[in-house]
PDB file of N, CA, C and O in Angstrom:
ATOM      1  N   MET A   1      48.371 109.909 186.159  1.00  0.00           N
ATOM      2  CA  MET A   1      49.744 109.498 186.141  1.00  0.00           C
ATOM      3  C   MET A   1      49.848 108.128 186.800  1.00  0.00           C
ATOM      4  O   MET A   1      49.209 107.867 187.819  1.00  0.00           O
ATOM      5  N   SER A   2      50.648 107.271 186.214  1.00  0.00           N
ATOM      6  CA  SER A   2      50.923 105.962 186.789  1.00  0.00           C
ATOM      7  C   SER A   2      52.424 105.754 186.816  1.00  0.00           C
ATOM      8  O   SER A   2      53.154 106.271 185.969  1.00  0.00           O
ATOM      9  N   SER A   3      52.868 105.003 187.784  1.00  0.00           N
ATOM     10  CA  SER A   3      54.281 104.642 187.829  1.00  0.00           C
ATOM     11  C   SER A   3      54.379 103.192 188.269  1.00  0.00           C
ATOM     12  O   SER A   3      53.512 102.679 188.976  1.00  0.00           O
ATOM     13  N   ALA A   4      55.453 102.539 187.837  1.00  0.00           N
ATOM     14  CA  ALA A   4      55.678 101.141 188.201  1.00  0.00           C
ATOM     15  C   ALA A   4      57.133 100.987 188.610  1.00  0.00           C
ATOM     16  O   ALA A   4      58.020 101.653 188.076  1.00  0.00           O
ATOM     17  N   ARG A   5      57.359 100.103 189.558  1.00  0.00           N
ATOM     18  CA  ARG A   5      58.714  99.790 189.991  1.00  0.00           C
ATOM     19  C   ARG A   5      58.747  98.326 190.387  1.00  0.00           C
ATOM     20  O   ARG A   5      57.720  97.741 190.733  1.00  0.00           O
ATOM     21  N   LEU A   6      59.930  97.739 190.335  1.00  0.00           N
ATOM     22  CA  LEU A   6      60.083  96.363 190.790  1.00  0.00           C
ATOM     23  C   LEU A   6      59.844  96.302 192.288  1.00  0.00           C
ATOM     24  O   LEU A   6      60.394  97.095 193.052  1.00  0.00           O
ATOM     25  N   ALA A   7      59.027  95.360 192.691  1.00  0.00           N
ATOM     26  CA  ALA A   7      58.722  95.195 194.108  1.00  0.00           C
ATOM     27  C   ALA A   7      59.733  94.251 194.751  1.00  0.00           C
ATOM     28  O   ALA A   7      60.334  93.413 194.079  1.00  0.00           O
ATOM     29  N   ASP A   8      59.907  94.399 196.047  1.00  0.00           N
ATOM     30  CA  ASP A   8      60.757  93.459 196.772  1.00  0.00           C
ATOM     31  C   ASP A   8      60.180  92.060 196.614  1.00  0.00           C
ATOM     32  O   ASP A   8      58.978  91.865 196.795  1.00  0.00           O
ATOM     33  N   GLY A   9      61.008  91.095 196.284  1.00  0.00           N
ATOM     34  CA  GLY A   9      60.538  89.724 196.138  1.00  0.00           C
ATOM     35  C   GLY A   9      59.980  89.419 194.755  1.00  0.00           C
ATOM     36  O   GLY A   9      59.430  88.337 194.549  1.00  0.00           O
ATOM     37  N   GLY A  10      60.103  90.342 193.797  1.00  0.00           N
ATOM     38  CA  GLY A  10      59.617  90.108 192.437  1.00  0.00           C
ATOM     39  C   GLY A  10      58.286  90.770 192.194  1.00  0.00           C
ATOM     40  O   GLY A  10      57.642  91.261 193.122  1.00  0.00           O
ATOM     41  N   GLY A  11      57.886  90.782 190.971  1.00  0.00           N
ATOM     42  CA  GLY A  11      56.632  91.421 190.590  1.00  0.00           C
ATOM     43  C   GLY A  11      56.787  92.928 190.477  1.00  0.00           C
ATOM     44  O   GLY A  11      57.896  93.462 190.495  1.00  0.00           O
ATOM     45  N   TRP A  12      55.666  93.589 190.362  1.00  0.00           N
ATOM     46  CA  TRP A  12      55.657  95.038 190.165  1.00  0.00           C
ATOM     47  C   TRP A  12      54.784  95.709 191.209  1.00  0.00           C
ATOM     48  O   TRP A  12      53.762  95.164 191.623  1.00  0.00           O
ATOM     49  N   ALA A  13      55.192  96.887 191.627  1.00  0.00           N
ATOM     50  CA  ALA A  13      54.376  97.747 192.479  1.00  0.00           C
ATOM     51  C   ALA A  13      53.943  98.922 191.604  1.00  0.00           C
ATOM     52  O   ALA A  13      54.786  99.650 191.078  1.00  0.00           O
ATOM     53  N   VAL A  14      52.649  99.105 191.450  1.00  0.00           N
ATOM     54  CA  VAL A  14      52.117 100.134 190.555  1.00  0.00           C
ATOM     55  C   VAL A  14      51.318 101.139 191.369  1.00  0.00           C
ATOM     56  O   VAL A  14      50.519 100.770 192.230  1.00  0.00           O
ATOM     57  N   THR A  15      51.544 102.405 191.086  1.00  0.00           N
ATOM     58  CA  THR A  15      50.804 103.490 191.721  1.00  0.00           C
ATOM     59  C   THR A  15      50.108 104.284 190.627  1.00  0.00           C
ATOM     60  O   THR A  15      50.736 104.674 189.643  1.00  0.00           O
ATOM     61  N   SER A  16      48.812 104.524 190.797  1.00  0.00           N
ATOM     62  CA  SER A  16      48.045 105.306 189.825  1.00  0.00           C
ATOM     63  C   SER A  16      47.408 106.488 190.521  1.00  0.00           C
ATOM     64  O   SER A  16      46.963 106.386 191.665  1.00  0.00           O
ATOM     65  N   ALA A  17      47.367 107.612 189.823  1.00  0.00           N
ATOM     66  CA  ALA A  17      46.705 108.807 190.338  1.00  0.00           C
ATOM     67  C   ALA A  17      46.183 109.595 189.150  1.00  0.00           C
ATOM     68  O   ALA A  17      46.738 109.504 188.055  1.00  0.00           O
ATOM     69  N   GLY A  18      45.154 110.345 189.343  1.00  0.00           N
ATOM     70  CA  GLY A  18      44.620 111.160 188.264  1.00  0.00           C
ATOM     71  C   GLY A  18      43.328 110.593 187.705  1.00  0.00           C
ATOM     72  O   GLY A  18      42.796 109.613 188.226  1.00  0.00           O
ATOM     73  N   PRO A  19      42.821 111.212 186.637  1.00  0.00           N
ATOM     74  CA  PRO A  19      41.510 110.851 186.119  1.00  0.00           C
ATOM     75  C   PRO A  19      41.482 109.522 185.357  1.00  0.00           C
ATOM     76  O   PRO A  19      40.404 108.962 185.159  1.00  0.00           O
ATOM     77  N   ARG A  20      42.638 109.005 184.926  1.00  0.00           N
ATOM     78  CA  ARG A  20      42.668 107.750 184.166  1.00  0.00           C
ATOM     79  C   ARG A  20      43.554 106.734 184.875  1.00  0.00           C
ATOM     80  O   ARG A  20      44.620 107.076 185.388  1.00  0.00           O
ATOM     81  N   ASP A  21      43.107 105.493 184.899  1.00  0.00           N
ATOM     82  CA  ASP A  21      43.909 104.399 185.452  1.00  0.00           C
ATOM     83  C   ASP A  21      44.665 103.760 184.294  1.00  0.00           C
ATOM     84  O   ASP A  21      44.166 102.836 183.653  1.00  0.00           O
ATOM     85  N   LEU A  22      45.879 104.261 184.028  1.00  0.00           N
ATOM     86  CA  LEU A  22      46.653 103.792 182.880  1.00  0.00           C
ATOM     87  C   LEU A  22      46.986 102.307 182.989  1.00  0.00           C
ATOM     88  O   LEU A  22      47.033 101.609 181.977  1.00  0.00           O
ATOM     89  N   ARG A  23      47.214 101.828 184.186  1.00  0.00           N
ATOM     90  CA  ARG A  23      47.512 100.401 184.372  1.00  0.00           C
ATOM     91  C   ARG A  23      46.334  99.553 183.896  1.00  0.00           C
ATOM     92  O   ARG A  23      46.529  98.565 183.187  1.00  0.00           O
ATOM     93  N   GLU A  24      45.139  99.923 184.272  1.00  0.00           N
ATOM     94  CA  GLU A  24      43.946  99.180 183.852  1.00  0.00           C
ATOM     95  C   GLU A  24      43.795  99.233 182.337  1.00  0.00           C
ATOM     96  O   GLU A  24      43.465  98.222 181.718  1.00  0.00           O
ATOM     97  N   GLU A  25      44.029 100.389 181.731  1.00  0.00           N
ATOM     98  CA  GLU A  25      43.924 100.509 180.278  1.00  0.00           C
ATOM     99  C   GLU A  25      44.937  99.611 179.576  1.00  0.00           C
ATOM    100  O   GLU A  25      44.615  98.971 178.575  1.00  0.00           O
ATOM    101  N   ILE A  26      46.156  99.562 180.097  1.00  0.00           N
ATOM    102  CA  ILE A  26      47.189  98.710 179.494  1.00  0.00           C
ATOM    103  C   ILE A  26      46.835  97.236 179.667  1.00  0.00           C
ATOM    104  O   ILE A  26      46.992  96.455 178.728  1.00  0.00           O
ATOM    105  N   GLN A  27      46.364  96.843 180.844  1.00  0.00           N
ATOM    106  CA  GLN A  27      45.979  95.451 181.063  1.00  0.00           C
ATOM    107  C   GLN A  27      44.815  95.055 180.159  1.00  0.00           C
ATOM    108  O   GLN A  27      44.801  93.949 179.618  1.00  0.00           O
ATOM    109  N   HIS A  28      43.851  95.938 179.993  1.00  0.00           N
ATOM    110  CA  HIS A  28      42.706  95.676 179.124  1.00  0.00           C
ATOM    111  C   HIS A  28      43.161  95.505 177.677  1.00  0.00           C
ATOM    112  O   HIS A  28      42.728  94.581 176.989  1.00  0.00           O
ATOM    113  N   THR A  29      44.037  96.399 177.219  1.00  0.00           N
ATOM    114  CA  THR A  29      44.560  96.333 175.858  1.00  0.00           C
ATOM    115  C   THR A  29      45.353  95.047 175.647  1.00  0.00           C
ATOM    116  O   THR A  29      45.206  94.396 174.613  1.00  0.00           O
ATOM    117  N   ALA A  30      46.187  94.676 176.606  1.00  0.00           N
ATOM    118  CA  ALA A  30      46.981  93.446 176.497  1.00  0.00           C
ATOM    119  C   ALA A  30      46.084  92.214 176.431  1.00  0.00           C
ATOM    120  O   ALA A  30      46.365  91.286 175.672  1.00  0.00           O
ATOM    121  N   ALA A  31      45.012  92.193 177.215  1.00  0.00           N
ATOM    122  CA  ALA A  31      44.087  91.058 177.195  1.00  0.00           C
ATOM    123  C   ALA A  31      43.392  90.950 175.835  1.00  0.00           C
ATOM    124  O   ALA A  31      43.240  89.848 175.308  1.00  0.00           O
ATOM    125  N   LEU A  32      42.969  92.078 175.263  1.00  0.00           N
ATOM    126  CA  LEU A  32      42.346  92.051 173.938  1.00  0.00           C
ATOM    127  C   LEU A  32      43.343  91.601 172.878  1.00  0.00           C
ATOM    128  O   LEU A  32      42.992  90.834 171.981  1.00  0.00           O
ATOM    129  N   TRP A  33      44.581  92.070 172.976  1.00  0.00           N
ATOM    130  CA  TRP A  33      45.623  91.693 172.021  1.00  0.00           C
ATOM    131  C   TRP A  33      45.877  90.189 172.074  1.00  0.00           C
ATOM    132  O   TRP A  33      46.003  89.548 171.030  1.00  0.00           O
ATOM    133  N   LYS A  34      45.953  89.619 173.281  1.00  0.00           N
ATOM    134  CA  LYS A  34      46.148  88.173 173.417  1.00  0.00           C
ATOM    135  C   LYS A  34      44.951  87.410 172.871  1.00  0.00           C
ATOM    136  O   LYS A  34      45.124  86.395 172.196  1.00  0.00           O
ATOM    137  N   ALA A  35      43.731  87.883 173.154  1.00  0.00           N
ATOM    138  CA  ALA A  35      42.516  87.228 172.658  1.00  0.00           C
ATOM    139  C   ALA A  35      42.442  87.269 171.133  1.00  0.00           C
ATOM    140  O   ALA A  35      41.821  86.403 170.518  1.00  0.00           O
ATOM    141  N   ALA A  36      43.072  88.270 170.524  1.00  0.00           N
ATOM    142  CA  ALA A  36      43.085  88.390 169.062  1.00  0.00           C
ATOM    143  C   ALA A  36      44.217  87.563 168.448  1.00  0.00           C
ATOM    144  O   ALA A  36      44.455  87.646 167.243  1.00  0.00           O
ATOM    145  N   GLY A  37      44.917  86.766 169.265  1.00  0.00           N
ATOM    146  CA  GLY A  37      45.976  85.916 168.748  1.00  0.00           C
ATOM    147  C   GLY A  37      47.335  86.595 168.699  1.00  0.00           C
ATOM    148  O   GLY A  37      48.206  86.166 167.943  1.00  0.00           O
ATOM    149  N   SER A  38      47.536  87.638 169.484  1.00  0.00           N
ATOM    150  CA  SER A  38      48.806  88.387 169.529  1.00  0.00           C
ATOM    151  C   SER A  38      49.232  88.844 168.132  1.00  0.00           C
ATOM    152  O   SER A  38      50.327  88.513 167.678  1.00  0.00           O
ATOM    153  N   PRO A  39      48.364  89.609 167.447  1.00  0.00           N
ATOM    154  CA  PRO A  39      48.647  89.980 166.059  1.00  0.00           C
ATOM    155  C   PRO A  39      49.911  90.818 165.903  1.00  0.00           C
ATOM    156  O   PRO A  39      50.280  91.592 166.787  1.00  0.00           O
ATOM    157  N   VAL A  40      50.557  90.644 164.770  1.00  0.00           N
ATOM    158  CA  VAL A  40      51.754  91.427 164.442  1.00  0.00           C
ATOM    159  C   VAL A  40      51.492  92.351 163.253  1.00  0.00           C
ATOM    160  O   VAL A  40      52.367  93.120 162.856  1.00  0.00           O
ATOM    161  N   THR A  41      50.290  92.275 162.689  1.00  0.00           N
ATOM    162  CA  THR A  41      49.921  93.120 161.558  1.00  0.00           C
ATOM    163  C   THR A  41      48.796  94.056 161.982  1.00  0.00           C
ATOM    164  O   THR A  41      47.828  93.641 162.619  1.00  0.00           O
ATOM    165  N   TYR A  42      48.942  95.324 161.615  1.00  0.00           N
ATOM    166  CA  TYR A  42      47.957  96.338 161.976  1.00  0.00           C
ATOM    167  C   TYR A  42      47.570  97.116 160.724  1.00  0.00           C
ATOM    168  O   TYR A  42      48.373  97.266 159.803  1.00  0.00           O
ATOM    169  N   VAL A  43      46.350  97.602 160.700  1.00  0.00           N
ATOM    170  CA  VAL A  43      45.873  98.424 159.591  1.00  0.00           C
ATOM    171  C   VAL A  43      45.461  99.768 160.161  1.00  0.00           C
ATOM    172  O   VAL A  43      44.668  99.836 161.100  1.00  0.00           O
ATOM    173  N   LEU A  44      45.997 100.836 159.593  1.00  0.00           N
ATOM    174  CA  LEU A  44      45.608 102.201 159.957  1.00  0.00           C
ATOM    175  C   LEU A  44      44.753 102.770 158.837  1.00  0.00           C
ATOM    176  O   LEU A  44      45.132 102.715 157.667  1.00  0.00           O
ATOM    177  N   ARG A  45      43.595 103.318 159.201  1.00  0.00           N
ATOM    178  CA  ARG A  45      42.724 103.968 158.225  1.00  0.00           C
ATOM    179  C   ARG A  45      42.619 105.438 158.603  1.00  0.00           C
ATOM    180  O   ARG A  45      42.345 105.783 159.753  1.00  0.00           O
ATOM    181  N   PHE A  46      42.841 106.288 157.621  1.00  0.00           N
ATOM    182  CA  PHE A  46      42.781 107.729 157.854  1.00  0.00           C
ATOM    183  C   PHE A  46      41.594 108.307 157.110  1.00  0.00           C
ATOM    184  O   PHE A  46      41.453 108.093 155.906  1.00  0.00           O
ATOM    185  N   GLY A  47      40.742 109.035 157.810  1.00  0.00           N
ATOM    186  CA  GLY A  47      39.618 109.720 157.206  1.00  0.00           C
ATOM    187  C   GLY A  47      39.682 111.193 157.549  1.00  0.00           C
ATOM    188  O   GLY A  47      40.551 111.624 158.307  1.00  0.00           O
ATOM    189  N   PRO A  48      38.769 111.960 156.994  1.00  0.00           N
ATOM    190  CA  PRO A  48      38.808 113.400 157.264  1.00  0.00           C
ATOM    191  C   PRO A  48      38.517 113.751 158.720  1.00  0.00           C
ATOM    192  O   PRO A  48      38.968 114.789 159.203  1.00  0.00           O
ATOM    193  N   ASP A  49      37.769 112.901 159.430  1.00  0.00           N
ATOM    194  CA  ASP A  49      37.384 113.215 160.803  1.00  0.00           C
ATOM    195  C   ASP A  49      37.970 112.287 161.860  1.00  0.00           C
ATOM    196  O   ASP A  49      37.878 112.579 163.052  1.00  0.00           O
ATOM    197  N   GLN A  50      38.575 111.165 161.443  1.00  0.00           N
ATOM    198  CA  GLN A  50      39.098 110.226 162.424  1.00  0.00           C
ATOM    199  C   GLN A  50      40.141 109.305 161.805  1.00  0.00           C
ATOM    200  O   GLN A  50      40.247 109.186 160.584  1.00  0.00           O
ATOM    201  N   GLN A  51      40.906 108.660 162.674  1.00  0.00           N
ATOM    202  CA  GLN A  51      41.813 107.605 162.280  1.00  0.00           C
ATOM    203  C   GLN A  51      41.404 106.367 163.063  1.00  0.00           C
ATOM    204  O   GLN A  51      40.986 106.462 164.217  1.00  0.00           O
ATOM    205  N   GLN A  52      41.526 105.200 162.428  1.00  0.00           N
ATOM    206  CA  GLN A  52      41.122 103.966 163.079  1.00  0.00           C
ATOM    207  C   GLN A  52      42.236 102.936 162.920  1.00  0.00           C
ATOM    208  O   GLN A  52      42.857 102.842 161.862  1.00  0.00           O
ATOM    209  N   LEU A  53      42.484 102.167 163.975  1.00  0.00           N
ATOM    210  CA  LEU A  53      43.501 101.126 163.979  1.00  0.00           C
ATOM    211  C   LEU A  53      42.813  99.786 164.180  1.00  0.00           C
ATOM    212  O   LEU A  53      41.957  99.646 165.054  1.00  0.00           O
ATOM    213  N   THR A  54      43.188  98.794 163.367  1.00  0.00           N
ATOM    214  CA  THR A  54      42.643  97.447 163.470  1.00  0.00           C
ATOM    215  C   THR A  54      43.793  96.465 163.562  1.00  0.00           C
ATOM    216  O   THR A  54      44.808  96.623 162.883  1.00  0.00           O
ATOM    217  N   ALA A  55      43.639  95.452 164.401  1.00  0.00           N
ATOM    218  CA  ALA A  55      44.656  94.407 164.558  1.00  0.00           C
ATOM    219  C   ALA A  55      43.967  93.057 164.583  1.00  0.00           C
ATOM    220  O   ALA A  55      42.839  92.933 165.062  1.00  0.00           O
ATOM    221  N   GLY A  56      44.653  92.045 164.064  1.00  0.00           N
ATOM    222  CA  GLY A  56      44.092  90.701 164.054  1.00  0.00           C
ATOM    223  C   GLY A  56      43.162  90.505 162.879  1.00  0.00           C
ATOM    224  O   GLY A  56      43.043  91.364 162.006  1.00  0.00           O
ATOM    225  N   SER A  57      42.507  89.363 162.871  1.00  0.00           N
ATOM    226  CA  SER A  57      41.564  89.069 161.797  1.00  0.00           C
ATOM    227  C   SER A  57      40.492  88.117 162.297  1.00  0.00           C
ATOM    228  O   SER A  57      40.634  87.475 163.338  1.00  0.00           O
ATOM    229  N   GLY A  58      39.430  88.048 161.535  1.00  0.00           N
ATOM    230  CA  GLY A  58      38.347  87.132 161.884  1.00  0.00           C
ATOM    231  C   GLY A  58      37.557  87.570 163.102  1.00  0.00           C
ATOM    232  O   GLY A  58      37.364  88.757 163.362  1.00  0.00           O
ATOM    233  N   ARG A  59      37.110  86.570 163.834  1.00  0.00           N
ATOM    234  CA  ARG A  59      36.224  86.801 164.972  1.00  0.00           C
ATOM    235  C   ARG A  59      36.858  87.598 166.098  1.00  0.00           C
ATOM    236  O   ARG A  59      36.148  88.266 166.851  1.00  0.00           O
ATOM    237  N   HIS A  60      38.160  87.546 166.229  1.00  0.00           N
ATOM    238  CA  HIS A  60      38.822  88.201 167.351  1.00  0.00           C
ATOM    239  C   HIS A  60      39.539  89.486 166.957  1.00  0.00           C
ATOM    240  O   HIS A  60      40.458  89.921 167.652  1.00  0.00           O
ATOM    241  N   THR A  61      39.132  90.088 165.864  1.00  0.00           N
ATOM    242  CA  THR A  61      39.718  91.362 165.457  1.00  0.00           C
ATOM    243  C   THR A  61      39.448  92.417 166.525  1.00  0.00           C
ATOM    244  O   THR A  61      38.349  92.490 167.076  1.00  0.00           O
ATOM    245  N   ILE A  62      40.453  93.225 166.807  1.00  0.00           N
ATOM    246  CA  ILE A  62      40.239  94.354 167.708  1.00  0.00           C
ATOM    247  C   ILE A  62      40.415  95.638 166.900  1.00  0.00           C
ATOM    248  O   ILE A  62      41.245  95.711 165.993  1.00  0.00           O
ATOM    249  N   THR A  63      39.635  96.625 167.239  1.00  0.00           N
ATOM    250  CA  THR A  63      39.705  97.895 166.524  1.00  0.00           C
ATOM    251  C   THR A  63      39.414  99.029 167.486  1.00  0.00           C
ATOM    252  O   THR A  63      38.635  98.876 168.426  1.00  0.00           O
ATOM    253  N   TRP A  64      40.042 100.162 167.246  1.00  0.00           N
ATOM    254  CA  TRP A  64      39.742 101.340 168.046  1.00  0.00           C
ATOM    255  C   TRP A  64      39.996 102.588 167.230  1.00  0.00           C
ATOM    256  O   TRP A  64      40.779 102.593 166.279  1.00  0.00           O
ATOM    257  N   THR A  65      39.313 103.642 167.629  1.00  0.00           N
ATOM    258  CA  THR A  65      39.457 104.935 166.980  1.00  0.00           C
ATOM    259  C   THR A  65      40.520 105.728 167.717  1.00  0.00           C
ATOM    260  O   THR A  65      40.473 105.866 168.939  1.00  0.00           O
ATOM    261  N   LEU A  66      41.469 106.242 166.970  1.00  0.00           N
ATOM    262  CA  LEU A  66      42.522 107.050 167.568  1.00  0.00           C
ATOM    263  C   LEU A  66      41.985 108.447 167.852  1.00  0.00           C
ATOM    264  O   LEU A  66      41.119 108.934 167.126  1.00  0.00           O
ATOM    265  N   PRO A  67      42.483 109.088 168.888  1.00  0.00           N
ATOM    266  CA  PRO A  67      41.934 110.395 169.253  1.00  0.00           C
ATOM    267  C   PRO A  67      42.324 111.482 168.250  1.00  0.00           C
ATOM    268  O   PRO A  67      43.411 111.471 167.672  1.00  0.00           O
ATOM    269  N   SER A  68      41.408 112.401 168.074  1.00  0.00           N
ATOM    270  CA  SER A  68      41.751 113.606 167.330  1.00  0.00           C
ATOM    271  C   SER A  68      42.466 114.532 168.312  1.00  0.00           C
ATOM    272  O   SER A  68      42.591 114.203 169.492  1.00  0.00           O
ATOM    273  N   THR A  69      42.915 115.636 167.856  1.00  0.00           N
ATOM    274  CA  THR A  69      43.608 116.558 168.756  1.00  0.00           C
ATOM    275  C   THR A  69      42.661 117.182 169.769  1.00  0.00           C
ATOM    276  O   THR A  69      43.110 117.777 170.749  1.00  0.00           O
ATOM    277  N   SER A  70      41.350 117.056 169.546  1.00  0.00           N
ATOM    278  CA  SER A  70      40.401 117.689 170.454  1.00  0.00           C
ATOM    279  C   SER A  70      39.576 116.704 171.277  1.00  0.00           C
ATOM    280  O   SER A  70      38.705 117.124 172.038  1.00  0.00           O
ATOM    281  N   ALA A  71      39.836 115.381 171.136  1.00  0.00           N
ATOM    282  CA  ALA A  71      39.021 114.404 171.850  1.00  0.00           C
ATOM    283  C   ALA A  71      39.903 113.336 172.491  1.00  0.00           C
ATOM    284  O   ALA A  71      40.966 113.017 171.958  1.00  0.00           O
ATOM    285  N   PRO A  72      39.473 112.771 173.645  1.00  0.00           N
ATOM    286  CA  PRO A  72      40.236 111.685 174.259  1.00  0.00           C
ATOM    287  C   PRO A  72      40.071 110.392 173.459  1.00  0.00           C
ATOM    288  O   PRO A  72      39.138 110.262 172.666  1.00  0.00           O
ATOM    289  N   ALA A  73      40.968 109.451 173.668  1.00  0.00           N
ATOM    290  CA  ALA A  73      40.917 108.166 172.965  1.00  0.00           C
ATOM    291  C   ALA A  73      39.688 107.378 173.385  1.00  0.00           C
ATOM    292  O   ALA A  73      39.310 107.363 174.556  1.00  0.00           O
ATOM    293  N   ALA A  74      39.070 106.723 172.405  1.00  0.00           N
ATOM    294  CA  ALA A  74      37.955 105.827 172.699  1.00  0.00           C
ATOM    295  C   ALA A  74      38.531 104.515 173.216  1.00  0.00           C
ATOM    296  O   ALA A  74      39.600 104.100 172.766  1.00  0.00           O
ATOM    297  N   PRO A  75      37.850 103.849 174.153  1.00  0.00           N
ATOM    298  CA  PRO A  75      38.372 102.593 174.673  1.00  0.00           C
ATOM    299  C   PRO A  75      38.401 101.510 173.583  1.00  0.00           C
ATOM    300  O   PRO A  75      37.613 101.545 172.638  1.00  0.00           O
ATOM    301  N   LEU A  76      39.305 100.569 173.732  1.00  0.00           N
ATOM    302  CA  LEU A  76      39.398  99.471 172.792  1.00  0.00           C
ATOM    303  C   LEU A  76      38.176  98.580 172.927  1.00  0.00           C
ATOM    304  O   LEU A  76      37.584  98.476 174.002  1.00  0.00           O
ATOM    305  N   LYS A  77      37.806  97.941 171.834  1.00  0.00           N
ATOM    306  CA  LYS A  77      36.697  96.995 171.895  1.00  0.00           C
ATOM    307  C   LYS A  77      37.023  95.819 171.001  1.00  0.00           C
ATOM    308  O   LYS A  77      37.700  95.957 169.983  1.00  0.00           O
ATOM    309  N   GLU A  78      36.526  94.659 171.402  1.00  0.00           N
ATOM    310  CA  GLU A  78      36.730  93.446 170.627  1.00  0.00           C
ATOM    311  C   GLU A  78      35.581  93.295 169.660  1.00  0.00           C
ATOM    312  O   GLU A  78      34.420  93.437 170.046  1.00  0.00           O
ATOM    313  N   ALA A  79      35.887  93.008 168.401  1.00  0.00           N
ATOM    314  CA  ALA A  79      34.838  92.775 167.405  1.00  0.00           C
ATOM    315  C   ALA A  79      34.196  91.437 167.686  1.00  0.00           C
ATOM    316  O   ALA A  79      34.869  90.499 168.115  1.00  0.00           O
ATOM    317  N   ARG A  80      32.927  91.342 167.452  1.00  0.00           N
ATOM    318  CA  ARG A  80      32.197  90.084 167.678  1.00  0.00           C
ATOM    319  C   ARG A  80      31.527  89.641 166.415  1.00  0.00           C
ATOM    320  O   ARG A  80      30.864  88.605 166.399  1.00  0.00           O
TER     321      ARG A  80
END
């Protein structure tokens, strides 16, 4: 679980607890999205065993596999 609130003097105060650091995951995803040129177009591919999301194009395309109902989400990765 993560929570965020406005801090005194501006900025954010973030508290994380539990097995996943959601703040870190969001920051990582935002950095990849910016590196991919802040894409506004996404492609979803559906297969019998998985779904995959791709954003951007060319060298900075980012892609990740969406979780099935029985597995956690795979971390985002930048295509090279």
